[in-house]
Backbone as CSV, one residue per row, in Angstrom:
resi,resn,N_x,N_y,N_z,CA_x,CA_y,CA_z,C_x,C_y,C_z
1,MET,66.954,12.889,40.295,66.498,12.242,39.063,67.570,11.270,38.576
2,THR,67.148,10.041,38.245,68.103,9.026,37.809,68.625,9.353,36.419
3,LEU,69.765,8.728,36.066,70.340,8.920,34.740,69.376,8.461,33.661
4,LEU,68.663,7.352,33.916,67.710,6.840,32.929,66.585,7.845,32.688
5,ALA,66.099,8.468,33.791,65.018,9.449,33.659,65.474,10.660,32.861
6,LYS,66.709,11.119,33.112,67.243,12.261,32.378,67.352,11.961,30.885
7,LEU,67.797,10.726,30.577,67.926,10.343,29.168,66.571,10.309,28.490
8,MET,65.545,9.807,29.228,64.204,9.742,28.658,63.646,11.143,28.399
9,LEU,63.867,12.086,29.349,63.399,13.456,29.153,64.083,14.105,27.966
10,ALA,65.391,13.866,27.829,66.134,14.439,26.710,65.619,13.896,25.389
11,THR,65.296,12.605,25.372,64.778,11.991,24.149,63.426,12.585,23.762
12,VAL,62.549,12.779,24.773,61.232,13.354,24.517,61.372,14.778,23.984
13,ALA,62.298,15.570,24.573,62.506,16.948,24.125,62.992,16.981,22.690
14,THR,63.911,16.080,22.354,64.431,16.028,20.988,63.335,15.668,19.986
15,MET,62.474,14.704,20.366,61.377,14.301,19.487,60.382,15.442,19.300
16,ALA,60.103,16.185,20.375,59.168,17.297,20.274,59.706,18.381,19.355
17,ALA,61.009,18.664,19.497,61.617,19.672,18.625,61.557,19.244,17.176
18,GLY,61.784,17.954,16.948,61.718,17.438,15.590,60.320,17.547,15.015
19,ALA,59.308,17.333,15.878,57.925,17.432,15.424,57.583,18.848,15.018
20,VAL,58.068,19.845,15.804,57.815,21.245,15.461,58.453,21.588,14.136
21,GLN,59.704,21.124,13.945,60.388,21.395,12.696,59.665,20.760,11.517
22,ALA,59.096,19.570,11.749,58.399,18.884,10.662,57.146,19.635,10.238
23,LYS,56.506,20.340,11.222,55.290,21.068,10.908,55.578,22.379,10.182
24,THR,56.786,22.925,10.390,57.134,24.193,9.752,58.406,24.020,8.928
25,PRO,58.309,23.405,7.757,59.493,23.175,6.926,60.087,24.486,6.438
26,ALA,61.376,24.453,6.178,62.050,25.644,5.668,61.423,26.054,4.342
27,PRO,61.226,27.343,4.142,60.612,27.797,2.887,61.474,27.453,1.684
28,VAL,60.817,27.101,0.605,61.531,26.765,-0.617,61.782,28.041,-1.400
29,GLN,63.027,28.320,-1.672,63.362,29.497,-2.472,63.477,29.110,-3.926
30,ASP,62.836,29.869,-4.783,62.929,29.612,-6.207,64.252,30.147,-6.749
31,LYS,64.536,29.826,-7.987,65.796,30.245,-8.610,65.959,31.754,-8.514
32,PRO,67.078,32.227,-7.953,67.254,33.673,-7.773,67.468,34.405,-9.090
33,VAL,67.204,35.697,-9.040,67.499,36.581,-10.160,68.783,37.332,-9.826
34,ASN,69.687,37.387,-10.776,70.923,38.132,-10.587,70.857,39.427,-11.390
35,CYS,71.100,40.543,-10.724,71.115,41.839,-11.386,72.110,42.736,-10.665
36,ASP,72.431,43.859,-11.255,73.429,44.748,-10.670,73.038,45.232,-9.278
37,SER,71.724,45.433,-9.056,71.259,45.988,-7.780,70.695,44.937,-6.833
38,CYS,70.613,43.679,-7.278,69.888,42.666,-6.501,70.459,42.450,-5.099
39,LYS,71.774,42.393,-4.975,72.374,42.156,-3.659,72.046,43.291,-2.708
40,GLU,72.150,44.515,-3.204,71.836,45.683,-2.374,70.348,45.708,-2.025
41,TRP,69.500,45.466,-3.007,68.058,45.460,-2.760,67.665,44.403,-1.740
42,ASN,68.307,43.244,-1.804,67.893,42.106,-0.990,68.583,42.054,0.367
43,ALA,69.335,43.063,0.733,69.970,43.077,2.055,68.885,43.008,3.133
44,PRO,69.067,42.161,4.143,68.030,42.021,5.169,67.944,43.247,6.067
45,VAL,66.757,43.554,6.509,66.530,44.606,7.496,65.581,44.073,8.560
46,LYS,65.676,44.637,9.750,64.799,44.237,10.838,63.393,44.735,10.560
47,PRO,62.373,43.883,10.659,60.997,44.332,10.399,60.556,45.317,11.469
48,PHE,59.564,46.148,11.143,59.146,47.154,12.114,57.683,47.532,11.898
49,ASN,57.115,48.115,12.940,55.743,48.602,12.866,55.706,49.925,12.137
50,VAL,54.816,50.061,11.188,54.605,51.322,10.475,53.612,52.174,11.249
51,PHE,52.431,51.600,11.499,51.402,52.235,12.305,50.289,51.223,12.503
52,GLY,49.804,51.115,13.737,48.684,50.220,13.995,48.992,48.790,13.595
53,ASN,48.152,48.240,12.724,48.312,46.849,12.294,49.065,46.730,10.972
54,THR,49.857,47.738,10.626,50.646,47.735,9.393,52.116,47.585,9.735
55,TRP,52.777,46.627,9.085,54.158,46.267,9.414,55.002,46.172,8.146
56,TYR,56.239,46.633,8.239,57.178,46.490,7.124,57.931,45.176,7.302
57,VAL,57.856,44.292,6.287,58.509,42.983,6.370,59.408,42.736,5.160
58,GLY,59.711,43.804,4.423,60.509,43.653,3.217,61.998,43.720,3.469
59,THR,62.729,44.017,2.414,64.189,44.063,2.470,64.653,45.518,2.392
60,ALA,65.971,45.703,2.304,66.521,47.055,2.314,66.056,47.889,1.126
61,GLY,65.846,47.251,-0.017,65.514,48.012,-1.213,64.203,47.660,-1.865
62,LEU,63.468,46.695,-1.296,62.215,46.241,-1.905,61.167,46.073,-0.813
63,SER,60.087,46.802,-0.949,59.059,46.789,0.091,58.209,45.523,0.044
64,ALA,57.835,45.071,1.214,56.774,44.087,1.416,56.104,44.498,2.718
65,VAL,54.787,44.513,2.725,54.040,45.045,3.859,53.008,44.026,4.322
66,LEU,52.914,43.857,5.635,51.948,42.934,6.228,50.898,43.747,6.977
67,VAL,49.624,43.493,6.659,48.510,44.119,7.368,47.809,42.991,8.122
68,THR,47.688,43.128,9.441,47.314,41.990,10.277,45.935,42.144,10.914
69,SER,45.361,40.978,11.229,44.113,40.927,11.983,44.024,39.554,12.648
70,PRO,43.193,39.414,13.687,43.028,38.106,14.332,42.457,37.052,13.399
71,GLN,41.775,37.481,12.329,41.163,36.531,11.387,42.076,36.198,10.210
72,GLY,43.272,36.745,10.182,44.200,36.473,9.089,44.816,37.761,8.581
73,HIS,45.862,37.628,7.771,46.660,38.768,7.346,46.666,38.909,5.821
74,ILE,47.033,40.112,5.384,47.224,40.396,3.961,48.663,40.841,3.769
75,LEU,49.341,40.251,2.794,50.721,40.592,2.472,50.748,41.284,1.119
76,LEU,51.483,42.377,1.045,51.636,43.097,-0.220,53.042,42.902,-0.754
77,ASP,53.143,42.286,-1.919,54.369,42.064,-2.698,55.292,40.999,-2.110
78,GLY,56.179,40.508,-2.998,57.072,39.422,-2.617,58.520,39.651,-2.969
79,ALA,58.840,40.850,-3.511,60.226,41.206,-3.852,60.844,40.165,-4.785
80,LEU,62.142,39.924,-4.655,62.866,38.975,-5.519,62.579,37.529,-5.108
81,PRO,62.861,36.563,-5.997,62.713,35.168,-5.572,63.527,34.865,-4.319
82,GLN,64.732,35.411,-4.234,65.600,35.154,-3.086,65.186,35.937,-1.845
83,SER,64.145,36.789,-1.985,63.648,37.560,-0.835,62.633,36.780,-0.010
84,ALA,62.020,35.743,-0.585,60.927,35.041,0.101,61.331,34.535,1.487
85,PRO,62.499,33.867,1.655,62.865,33.428,3.003,63.044,34.583,3.983
86,LEU,63.542,35.723,3.494,63.720,36.883,4.366,62.373,37.442,4.810
87,ILE,61.414,37.501,3.887,60.083,38.003,4.220,59.409,37.094,5.244
88,ILE,59.519,35.789,5.042,58.930,34.839,5.991,59.584,34.978,7.360
89,ALA,60.911,35.115,7.384,61.623,35.281,8.661,61.202,36.568,9.356
90,ASN,60.981,37.640,8.585,60.547,38.903,9.180,59.146,38.791,9.764
91,ILE,58.265,38.095,9.056,56.910,37.880,9.575,56.964,37.120,10.892
92,GLN,57.786,36.078,10.943,57.917,35.284,12.166,58.551,36.086,13.291
93,ALA,59.516,36.947,12.952,60.190,37.755,13.975,59.223,38.700,14.674
94,LEU,58.166,39.095,13.990,57.162,39.980,14.574,56.125,39.217,15.393
95,GLY,56.217,37.895,15.390,55.284,37.073,16.146,54.089,36.592,15.354
96,PHE,54.141,36.762,14.031,53.058,36.295,13.163,53.502,35.033,12.409
97,ARG,52.555,34.390,11.731,52.841,33.165,10.996,52.522,33.349,9.526
98,ILE,53.413,32.850,8.671,53.163,32.923,7.239,51.894,32.153,6.884
99,GLU,51.587,31.103,7.645,50.383,30.305,7.368,49.102,31.089,7.604
100,ASP,49.185,32.192,8.337,47.999,33.007,8.605,47.806,34.117,7.567
101,VAL,48.700,34.203,6.591,48.512,35.136,5.478,47.461,34.545,4.543
102,LYS,46.337,35.210,4.405,45.226,34.686,3.609,45.226,35.207,2.178
103,VAL,45.795,36.412,1.975,45.803,37.021,0.645,47.163,37.665,0.409
104,ILE,47.697,37.500,-0.800,48.910,38.198,-1.231,48.525,39.110,-2.392
105,LEU,48.789,40.394,-2.234,48.476,41.380,-3.262,49.753,41.801,-3.976
106,ASN,49.632,42.184,-5.241,50.791,42.596,-6.023,50.614,44.018,-6.537
107,SER,51.705,44.774,-6.507,51.706,46.123,-7.081,51.887,46.023,-8.595
108,HIS,52.994,45.402,-9.021,53.170,45.097,-10.441,54.057,43.880,-10.584
109,ALA,54.004,43.263,-11.747,54.529,41.916,-11.921,56.013,41.844,-12.298
110,HIS,56.756,42.944,-12.207,58.198,42.857,-12.445,58.846,41.927,-11.425
111,TRP,59.925,41.263,-11.827,60.527,40.235,-10.987,61.083,40.758,-9.673
112,ASP,61.343,42.077,-9.563,61.873,42.596,-8.303,60.768,42.891,-7.287
113,HIS,59.513,42.743,-7.674,58.407,42.929,-6.734,57.488,41.715,-6.670
114,ALA,57.588,40.851,-7.657,56.708,39.679,-7.716,57.469,38.360,-7.721
115,GLY,58.793,38.417,-7.803,59.572,37.184,-7.938,59.418,36.213,-6.787
116,GLY,59.148,36.713,-5.576,59.005,35.839,-4.413,57.593,35.365,-4.156
117,ILE,56.633,35.836,-4.950,55.235,35.536,-4.649,54.908,34.054,-4.781
118,ALA,55.459,33.368,-5.762,55.149,31.936,-5.936,55.547,31.146,-4.690
119,ALA,56.748,31.404,-4.167,57.201,30.699,-2.965,56.369,31.090,-1.746
120,LEU,56.017,32.361,-1.637,55.208,32.815,-0.506,53.804,32.226,-0.568
121,GLN,53.281,32.063,-1.777,51.969,31.431,-1.913,52.036,29.964,-1.474
122,ARG,53.104,29.270,-1.871,53.239,27.870,-1.457,53.368,27.741,0.053
123,ALA,54.104,28.665,0.662,54.327,28.588,2.105,53.074,28.922,2.902
124,SER,52.236,29.795,2.360,51.074,30.273,3.107,49.760,29.633,2.695
125,GLY,49.665,29.218,1.425,48.392,28.766,0.887,47.456,29.916,0.573
126,ALA,47.992,31.146,0.524,47.176,32.339,0.332,46.663,32.462,-1.097
127,THR,45.610,33.246,-1.261,45.096,33.635,-2.563,45.909,34.821,-3.067
128,VAL,46.420,34.748,-4.282,47.159,35.854,-4.888,46.195,36.675,-5.733
129,MET,46.280,37.995,-5.610,45.369,38.878,-6.344,46.168,39.984,-7.016
130,ALA,45.772,40.319,-8.245,46.464,41.346,-9.020,45.537,41.855,-10.115
131,SER,45.953,42.930,-10.776,45.208,43.447,-11.927,45.244,42.413,-13.056
132,ALA,44.393,42.605,-14.055,44.336,41.653,-15.164,45.675,41.545,-15.879
133,SER,46.301,42.680,-16.176,47.601,42.650,-16.836,48.672,42.070,-15.917
134,GLY,48.606,42.455,-14.633,49.562,41.920,-13.679,49.454,40.417,-13.536
135,ALA,48.223,39.904,-13.564,48.015,38.462,-13.444,48.685,37.705,-14.583
136,LEU,48.634,38.268,-15.801,49.288,37.619,-16.935,50.790,37.504,-16.697
137,GLY,51.374,38.572,-16.146,52.797,38.536,-15.847,53.128,37.541,-14.760
138,LEU,52.315,37.482,-13.708,52.558,36.542,-12.615,52.440,35.097,-13.094
139,GLN,51.462,34.838,-13.930,51.226,33.464,-14.366,52.195,33.017,-15.454
140,SER,52.777,33.967,-16.182,53.765,33.605,-17.204,55.188,33.659,-16.664
141,GLY,55.381,34.377,-15.554,56.699,34.488,-14.952,57.616,35.484,-15.643
142,THR,57.062,36.343,-16.519,57.908,37.311,-17.214,57.066,38.489,-17.696
143,ASN,57.728,39.561,-18.136,57.034,40.742,-18.630,56.393,40.475,-19.990
144,GLY,55.241,41.123,-20.222,54.619,41.046,-21.531,55.238,42.043,-22.486
145,LYS,54.963,41.893,-23.768,55.554,42.759,-24.793,55.031,44.195,-24.717
146,ASP,53.912,44.406,-23.988,53.393,45.764,-23.845,53.991,46.488,-22.643
147,ASP,54.920,45.831,-21.966,55.549,46.425,-20.792,56.696,47.342,-21.220
148,PRO,56.781,48.565,-20.674,57.885,49.453,-21.039,59.264,48.857,-20.785
149,GLN,59.363,47.887,-19.878,60.660,47.279,-19.582,60.804,45.873,-20.167
150,TYR,59.978,45.572,-21.162,60.108,44.262,-21.816,61.473,44.136,-22.478
151,GLN,62.097,43.014,-22.239,63.395,42.719,-22.858,63.282,41.414,-23.633
152,ALA,63.511,41.492,-24.930,63.411,40.297,-25.760,64.598,39.373,-25.552
153,ASN,65.741,39.945,-25.221,66.948,39.131,-25.064,67.918,39.814,-24.106
154,PRO,68.193,39.221,-22.941,67.598,37.969,-22.457,66.263,38.213,-21.765
155,VAL,65.395,37.218,-21.811,64.121,37.285,-21.104,64.333,36.772,-19.686
156,VAL,63.956,37.576,-18.701,64.086,37.158,-17.300,62.825,36.413,-16.886
157,HIS,62.993,35.187,-16.417,61.870,34.376,-15.956,61.988,34.120,-14.459
158,VAL,60.864,34.180,-13.769,60.791,33.771,-12.371,59.708,32.715,-12.246
159,ALA,59.605,32.093,-11.068,58.617,31.034,-10.870,57.212,31.542,-11.146
160,LYS,56.429,30.753,-11.857,55.065,31.140,-12.211,54.135,30.978,-11.007
161,VAL,53.222,31.916,-10.871,52.177,31.821,-9.854,51.011,31.062,-10.485
162,ARG,50.625,29.966,-9.883,49.677,29.061,-10.531,48.290,29.669,-10.731
163,LYS,47.778,30.352,-9.722,46.422,30.881,-9.821,46.405,32.300,-9.267
164,VAL,45.793,33.212,-10.018,45.717,34.614,-9.603,44.276,35.095,-9.771
165,SER,43.725,35.681,-8.729,42.395,36.288,-8.801,42.540,37.738,-9.237
166,LEU,41.577,38.216,-10.009,41.694,39.539,-10.615,41.012,40.623,-9.782
167,VAL,41.620,41.816,-9.804,41.007,42.992,-9.198,41.020,44.127,-10.210
168,GLY,40.072,45.020,-10.084,39.987,46.187,-10.960,39.890,47.462,-10.146
169,GLU,39.735,48.567,-10.824,39.672,49.875,-10.177,38.579,49.924,-9.112
170,GLY,38.976,50.293,-7.886,38.021,50.451,-6.797,37.609,49.170,-6.106
171,ASP,38.077,48.021,-6.581,37.736,46.756,-5.927,38.343,46.714,-4.528
172,THR,37.634,46.066,-3.609,38.125,45.917,-2.249,38.440,44.461,-1.959
173,VAL,39.456,44.259,-1.160,39.865,42.929,-0.724,39.679,42.872,0.784
174,LYS,38.947,41.883,1.254,38.610,41.807,2.675,39.128,40.509,3.295
175,VAL,39.701,40.636,4.473,40.041,39.498,5.325,39.656,39.896,6.747
176,GLY,38.624,39.252,7.302,38.148,39.652,8.620,37.808,41.134,8.604
177,PRO,38.363,41.920,9.538,38.059,43.355,9.571,38.870,44.176,8.584
178,LEU,39.806,43.561,7.875,40.677,44.291,6.958,39.962,44.570,5.636
179,THR,40.135,45.781,5.120,39.622,46.135,3.805,40.674,46.962,3.085
180,LEU,41.194,46.439,1.988,42.175,47.141,1.171,41.549,47.421,-0.192
181,THR,41.843,48.603,-0.726,41.232,49.043,-1.975,42.275,49.153,-3.076
182,ALA,41.917,48.671,-4.267,42.813,48.710,-5.421,42.573,49.967,-6.244
183,HIS,43.672,50.611,-6.655,43.617,51.780,-7.536,44.530,51.499,-8.725
184,MET,43.961,51.420,-9.906,44.764,51.124,-11.089,45.644,52.332,-11.428
185,THR,46.951,52.116,-11.445,47.898,53.196,-11.746,48.888,52.736,-12.821
186,PRO,48.406,52.502,-14.037,49.281,52.048,-15.112,50.253,53.135,-15.553
187,GLY,51.359,52.694,-16.100,52.380,53.611,-16.605,53.738,52.955,-16.514
188,HIS,54.216,52.760,-15.292,55.462,52.031,-15.093,55.314,50.619,-15.654
189,THR,54.143,50.031,-15.427,53.730,48.800,-16.094,52.263,48.959,-16.492
190,PRO,51.786,48.161,-17.445,50.365,48.263,-17.820,49.423,47.906,-16.678
191,GLY,49.863,47.018,-15.772,48.983,46.546,-14.698,49.274,47.147,-13.346
192,GLY,49.985,48.272,-13.303,50.358,48.874,-12.030,49.162,49.116,-11.123
193,THR,49.305,48.775,-9.843,48.215,48.903,-8.886,48.735,49.501,-7.583
194,THR,48.092,50.549,-7.128,48.367,51.149,-5.823,47.272,50.705,-4.865
195,TRP,47.655,50.410,-3.630,46.711,49.876,-2.648,46.574,50.829,-1.466
196,THR,45.357,50.970,-0.931,45.124,51.832,0.219,44.303,51.110,1.279
197,TRP,44.489,51.523,2.528,43.709,50.986,3.641,43.833,51.943,4.826
198,THR,43.108,51.637,5.886,43.149,52.424,7.111,43.712,51.574,8.240
199,SER,44.675,52.126,8.972,45.216,51.474,10.158,44.957,52.365,11.368
200,CYS,44.666,51.737,12.501,44.300,52.494,13.701,45.181,52.137,14.884
201,GLU,45.420,53.131,15.717,46.022,52.941,17.041,45.077,53.590,18.034
202,GLY,44.316,52.762,18.740,43.280,53.298,19.604,42.224,53.981,18.765
203,ASP,41.928,55.225,19.091,40.915,55.986,18.349,41.498,56.723,17.152
204,ARG,42.807,56.678,16.979,43.437,57.403,15.875,43.587,56.482,14.666
205,CYS,42.963,56.839,13.563,43.034,56.042,12.343,43.658,56.871,11.218
206,LEU,44.570,56.249,10.481,45.281,56.947,9.411,45.133,56.208,8.088
207,ASP,45.200,56.970,6.997,45.141,56.407,5.650,46.550,56.028,5.202
208,VAL,46.723,54.757,4.853,48.015,54.239,4.404,47.945,53.961,2.905
209,VAL,48.973,54.379,2.184,49.047,54.172,0.739,50.281,53.350,0.415
210,TYR,50.063,52.188,-0.196,51.168,51.396,-0.738,51.263,51.763,-2.204
211,ALA,52.199,52.659,-2.513,52.244,53.288,-3.829,53.088,52.492,-4.810
212,ASP,52.479,52.146,-5.927,53.235,51.475,-6.979,54.229,52.460,-7.595
213,SER,55.201,51.915,-8.304,56.197,52.764,-8.939,55.558,53.651,-10.001
214,LEU,55.981,54.912,-10.022,55.560,55.858,-11.054,56.770,56.314,-11.862
215,ASN,57.812,55.524,-11.840,59.065,55.857,-12.513,58.960,55.571,-14.015
216,PRO,59.152,56.571,-14.873,59.044,56.351,-16.326,60.323,55.774,-16.916
217,TYR,60.698,54.618,-16.416,61.898,53.945,-16.909,61.472,52.915,-17.953
218,ALA,62.212,52.834,-19.038,61.857,51.899,-20.108,63.118,51.283,-20.702
219,SER,62.942,50.149,-21.344,64.049,49.441,-21.991,64.064,49.736,-23.488
220,GLY,65.255,49.656,-24.047,65.383,49.757,-25.497,64.841,51.055,-26.050
221,ASP,64.072,50.944,-27.148,63.555,52.131,-27.818,62.074,52.378,-27.509
222,PHE,61.603,51.871,-26.365,60.200,52.074,-25.994,59.905,53.561,-25.859
223,ARG,58.724,53.966,-26.326,58.297,55.362,-26.237,56.918,55.430,-25.573
224,TYR,56.819,56.220,-24.513,55.522,56.408,-23.858,54.562,57.158,-24.761
225,THR,55.092,57.906,-25.694,54.258,58.625,-26.662,53.879,57.760,-27.849
226,GLY,54.272,56.504,-27.832,53.903,55.571,-28.882,54.855,55.617,-30.064
227,LYS,54.814,54.555,-30.830,55.640,54.523,-32.041,55.011,53.570,-33.044
228,GLY,55.204,53.877,-34.332,54.705,53.007,-35.389,53.186,52.964,-35.419
229,ALA,52.676,52.139,-36.248,51.223,51.968,-36.376,50.946,50.538,-36.787
230,GLY,49.787,50.064,-36.424,49.407,48.707,-36.801,50.208,47.670,-36.036
231,LYS,50.416,46.524,-36.650,51.105,45.417,-36.024,52.540,45.800,-35.682
232,GLY,52.910,45.562,-34.432,54.263,45.868,-33.991,54.419,47.256,-33.411
233,GLY,53.435,48.130,-33.616,53.488,49.472,-33.058,53.068,49.475,-31.594
234,THR,53.316,50.573,-30.908,52.888,50.718,-29.521,52.068,51.985,-29.383
235,PRO,51.017,51.946,-28.553,50.136,53.115,-28.424,50.766,54.208,-27.559
236,ASP,50.216,55.390,-27.634,50.601,56.513,-26.782,49.937,56.309,-25.415
237,ILE,50.742,56.072,-24.378,50.187,55.849,-23.041,50.535,57.002,-22.105
238,SER,50.990,58.107,-22.664,51.429,59.223,-21.827,50.288,59.787,-20.992
239,ALA,49.090,59.915,-21.578,47.969,60.498,-20.846,47.540,59.615,-19.679
240,SER,47.513,58.293,-19.895,47.115,57.393,-18.811,48.159,57.389,-17.696
241,PHE,49.441,57.543,-18.059,50.500,57.616,-17.061,50.336,58.904,-16.238
242,GLU,50.083,60.007,-16.903,49.866,61.276,-16.201,48.651,61.183,-15.277
243,ALA,47.617,60.481,-15.725,46.422,60.305,-14.899,46.728,59.472,-13.655
244,SER,47.600,58.470,-13.793,47.990,57.650,-12.645,48.711,58.494,-11.596
245,ILE,49.594,59.361,-12.063,50.332,60.237,-11.146,49.372,61.176,-10.423
246,ALA,48.419,61.735,-11.162,47.429,62.615,-10.545,46.563,61.864,-9.540
247,LYS,46.249,60.613,-9.834,45.429,59.806,-8.938,46.138,59.584,-7.601
248,VAL,47.417,59.250,-7.640,48.178,59.037,-6.403,48.269,60.334,-5.604
249,ALA,48.464,61.457,-6.298,48.551,62.751,-5.615,47.262,63.085,-4.868
250,ALA,46.128,62.625,-5.377,44.826,62.984,-4.815,44.334,62.009,-3.752
251,LEU,45.019,60.899,-3.535,44.555,59.900,-2.570,44.598,60.438,-1.139
252,PRO,43.619,60.072,-0.298,43.766,60.334,1.137,45.030,59.606,1.623
253,CYS,45.938,60.335,2.237,47.272,59.768,2.443,47.936,60.390,3.663
254,ASP,48.030,59.609,4.722,48.782,60.032,5.902,50.163,59.389,5.938
255,ILE,50.266,58.188,5.366,51.522,57.444,5.318,51.671,56.843,3.930
256,ILE,52.823,57.019,3.319,53.097,56.388,2.037,54.230,55.382,2.199
257,ILE,54.043,54.216,1.597,55.103,53.218,1.506,55.248,52.878,0.032
258,PRO,56.279,53.380,-0.641,56.471,53.046,-2.055,57.058,51.641,-2.196
259,VAL,56.950,51.079,-3.386,57.464,49.733,-3.614,58.988,49.668,-3.477
260,HIS,59.672,50.772,-3.707,61.087,50.895,-3.371,61.174,51.844,-2.179
261,PRO,61.470,51.348,-0.981,61.375,52.174,0.220,62.295,53.383,0.218
262,GLY,63.406,53.291,-0.501,64.337,54.402,-0.537,63.777,55.637,-1.204
263,THR,62.736,55.483,-2.011,62.154,56.619,-2.734,61.671,57.699,-1.779
264,THR,61.136,57.294,-0.623,60.683,58.269,0.374,61.379,58.066,1.716
265,ASP,62.527,57.383,1.711,63.325,57.165,2.920,62.522,56.484,4.026
266,VAL,61.790,55.439,3.670,60.966,54.730,4.650,61.815,54.188,5.797
267,LEU,62.929,53.544,5.485,63.746,52.930,6.536,64.408,53.993,7.411
268,GLY,64.862,55.079,6.806,65.466,56.148,7.579,64.470,56.789,8.528
269,LYS,63.259,57.013,8.054,62.226,57.606,8.905,61.862,56.661,10.044
270,ALA,61.784,55.364,9.744,61.463,54.393,10.787,62.549,54.380,11.859
271,ALA,63.808,54.520,11.447,64.912,54.514,12.399,64.890,55.737,13.305
272,ARG,64.312,56.833,12.833,64.251,58.061,13.632,63.010,58.127,14.516
273,ARG,62.196,57.108,14.469,60.971,57.096,15.270,61.302,57.050,16.753
274,SER,60.619,57.856,17.531,60.877,57.930,18.961,59.587,58.230,19.697
275,GLY,59.166,57.305,20.548,57.942,57.506,21.307,56.754,57.730,20.394
276,THR,56.059,58.828,20.624,54.881,59.142,19.803,55.247,59.862,18.509
277,ASP,56.514,60.211,18.349,56.962,60.891,17.127,57.225,59.855,16.046
278,ASN,56.406,59.868,15.006,56.517,58.902,13.916,56.725,59.655,12.602
279,PRO,57.988,59.776,12.158,58.271,60.520,10.918,57.629,59.926,9.671
280,LEU,57.142,58.681,9.749,56.467,58.084,8.600,55.122,58.762,8.321
281,ILE,54.578,59.427,9.317,53.299,60.123,9.146,53.562,61.477,8.512
282,ASP,53.079,61.645,7.291,53.329,62.872,6.532,52.211,63.021,5.506
283,ALA,51.282,63.902,5.781,50.114,64.059,4.919,50.449,64.620,3.543
284,SER,51.663,65.133,3.373,52.053,65.682,2.071,52.877,64.700,1.241
285,ALA,53.148,63.523,1.792,54.098,62.600,1.157,53.621,62.076,-0.192
286,CYS,52.337,61.785,-0.328,51.836,61.276,-1.610,51.931,62.341,-2.692
287,ARG,51.632,63.577,-2.325,51.724,64.662,-3.307,53.176,64.877,-3.732
288,ALA,54.097,64.784,-2.778,55.513,64.953,-3.105,56.011,63.808,-3.988
289,TYR,55.569,62.598,-3.677,55.942,61.420,-4.465,55.453,61.571,-5.906
290,ALA,54.207,62.005,-6.051,53.624,62.184,-7.380,54.293,63.338,-8.129
291,ALA,54.615,64.409,-7.420,55.241,65.561,-8.069,56.608,65.198,-8.641
292,GLU,57.377,64.423,-7.892,58.681,64.006,-8.399,58.522,63.138,-9.636
293,ALA,57.566,62.195,-9.578,57.319,61.327,-10.729,56.831,62.138,-11.921
294,GLY,55.989,63.121,-11.668,55.482,63.958,-12.751,56.583,64.722,-13.448
295,GLY,57.548,65.200,-12.674,58.678,65.892,-13.274,59.519,64.983,-14.147
296,LEU,59.752,63.766,-13.676,60.532,62.801,-14.459,59.811,62.427,-15.749
297,LEU,58.487,62.222,-15.646,57.724,61.862,-16.842,57.704,63.026,-17.833
298,ALA,57.559,64.244,-17.344,57.530,65.404,-18.241,58.830,65.509,-19.032
299,LYS,59.943,65.267,-18.372,61.232,65.314,-19.063,61.326,64.200,-20.107
300,ARG,60.833,63.045,-19.735,60.873,61.910,-20.655,60.013,62.184,-21.893
301,LEU,58.811,62.677,-21.661,57.907,62.946,-22.781,58.440,64.055,-23.668
302,ALA,59.021,65.084,-23.064,59.586,66.183,-23.856,60.715,65.681,-24.747
303,LYS,61.527,64.801,-24.210,62.620,64.236,-24.998,62.076,63.423,-26.165
304,GLU,61.041,62.610,-25.896,60.459,61.796,-26.955,59.835,62.661,-28.051
305,ARG,59.287,63.814,-27.665,58.613,64.691,-28.625,59.558,65.712,-29.244
306,GLY,60.806,65.706,-28.782,61.765,66.660,-29.313,61.552,68.064,-28.815
307,GLU,60.920,68.193,-27.637,60.654,69.495,-27.049,61.756,69.866,-26.069
308,VAL,61.839,71.136,-25.745,62.801,71.626,-24.764,62.025,72.266,-23.628
309,LEU,62.225,71.760,-22.389,61.536,72.325,-21.238,62.245,73.585,-20.766
310,PRO,61.501,74.572,-20.246,62.132,75.779,-19.720,62.949,75.475,-18.479
311,LEU,63.998,76.258,-18.243,64.867,76.076,-17.075,64.458,77.033,-15.977
312,ASP,64.620,76.563,-14.717,64.393,77.471,-13.594,65.696,78.213,-13.273
313,ALA,65.690,78.960,-12.188,66.843,79.786,-11.828,68.092,78.953,-11.555
314,LYS,67.886,77.690,-11.173,69.029,76.820,-10.881,69.462,76.008,-12.092
315,GLY,68.814,76.211,-13.209,69.209,75.526,-14.423,68.572,74.175,-14.617
316,ALA,67.546,73.867,-13.807,66.845,72.580,-13.938,65.615,72.741,-14.825
317,ALA,65.356,71.712,-15.626,64.203,71.762,-16.512,62.927,71.453,-15.757
318,HIS,61.864,72.198,-16.072,60.583,71.982,-15.418,59.450,72.062,-16.434
319,ALA,58.447,71.230,-16.187,57.231,71.278,-17.013,56.245,72.241,-16.379
320,HIS,55.433,72.856,-17.220,54.394,73.752,-16.693,53.204,72.919,-16.246
């Protein structure tokens, strides 16, 4: 081959590479959120298969899950604003394309689970779907005043999601053969949503639960038992929170993926997977997740009501 021919081939290769890059521009990251745990939460992890067509594409401390099909994919959650490039890279590492994500679902609109959704929507062109309360948070870019973690000063803002389609209790979201079901689980936030679907490997099909947070954490002087009356007061939401916990406990559940993977050691279990042994499969996991949350809420409510819970033999407080 002559020197001229080699130069021409090199030029063509360079132009082709440039064309590919032009078709897939680097994802735009929105302004990051800085918090005490953000660096740890946003540490990158290698994506992995959960079961069947369900894949973990999130970060070390914030879950994002991809459910795939030949007709398009569904992505659950977007973690922090600075997580969006990591999620896209994880999707690509598995051999999928962000452009094939047709729907993005949200668990709740806090910035550590929804902050990356605006960028992911721009990169994919997907439809974003959330509960009515969650949609308000996504479209405003911040928590509402009815949120237990609302902070008046400083207010944390993330990029606004331009358009959000609404889902309610029992609604299903379909993409090709995929069907995901919404379960309203308010408490941690007013718009909390847990999602369920079925994934199969051959003839074996399992129920997967993407569990929203059930942690009764609140800012300032917020009370789940309510405070004040009339304008400026907050209602008693303790019963609805308890109902959400009971709902998660009762779901058909072979695999649970909480919005914070460390809650049930998702990454540790995935690392211990060997051959047909998949530690992520645990039919008791949803009940255990709900039981822990129920204990935390009982302690919180007892404190708000000025009650004292009985102690067990080890000196730990327990609700009846």
